[in-house]
N, C-alpha and C positions, 0 to 999 in steps of 0.2 A: 022440453026441459033439458038443460045442459048439465050432465052429471059427469063428474070426474072420478074415475076409478081410484080406490085407495092404492097406495104403492104395493101392498102385498099381492095384488091381483095383476100386476104387470107381468106380461109373458115374454119369453124369449122363444120364438118358434111356438111349439105346443107345450113348453115346460114353464112352470111358474118360476119367475126370476127369484122370488123370495119364498123359501120353503116353509116360512112360519104359518102359511095358510093351512097347512096340514099339521094338526096338533097330535103328533105321535111320539113326542119325546117321552121316554120312560116306559113305553109299551114294548112288549117282547118282539124282537125281530125274528119272526118264525122262519123266515127264509134262511136263517143260519143253521137250522136243524137239518142234518143230512136226511134226504128223502128216503134213502134205502131203509132206514129204521122203521119208517111208517109203513112201507110196503111189507117188511118182514113181520111186523106185529099184525098187520091185516091178514096175512096168510095164516098165521097161527090162530088168530081169532076165527077165521072162516073154517079152519079145520075143527076147532072146538065147538063152534055153534052148529055147524052143518053135519059133522060126522061123529065126534066123540061124545058130546053132551047136548044133542038136539032137544032133549026134553027140558033142559033148564033155560033155554032161550039165550038171548044175547047178554043178559045181565046176571046170569047164573053165578059168575065169578064173584059177585058182590056178597054172596052168602057164605063164602069160604073164609075160614079163620085166617087172619094175617100170618100166623105161624106156619100154616100149611103152604101158603104162597111163598113164604120165605124159604121153606124147605125145598119146594119144587124149583125155585129160582137157583138155589145153591146147588142142587143136584145137576141141573143143566149147566151151570157154570163150571162145575168140576169136570163134567164130561167134555165140555168145550175145551177146557184147559188141557185135558188129557189127549184130546184129538180135535184140533181146530176145524177139521173138515167133517167131523162126525155129525150124524143125523139121529134124531129121535127114532126109536124102533117102531113106534106106532104110527106117527104122522109122516115120517120120511123127511121132515123139515129140520134144518140145522138146530143144534142145541142152543147156539147163540141166539137164534130168533126166539126160541121158547124162553130163554133167560130174559131177553128184552121185554117180552110180553108180560111175564110175571113182575118184572120191575115196574112196568107201566101200571099194572094193577095196584101194586104197593104204593106207588106215587099218588095215585088217585085216592087210595084208602087213607094215606097220611094226610092228604089235603082235607079230608072230611072228618078226621078224628075229633076235631074240636067242635063239630056241628052238633046241634041238639035236635 
């Protein structure tokens, strides 16, 4: 059987000549996110899960009131603004990292506020 490939599958070397074959328009381009923030949040999470709050497990933060997370984020932000190189007394990790972690929790909570 003689089959002619549609134009969208023509290749130039190993790259598709027409990128319409990959339907990713409108999807988040996650490679734009600076990777350092992901590493920072992971370090704070590991400290929380493994050392400070091991009894609550990895999802313990979901049981905390939004206002308490806002307060914690704000405390770390103020400490960061006072001393950009400052670290949290308990974890030894930068205040900025803790601030980012709390912001991530709040982003997730806001996303689910309308869920039933």
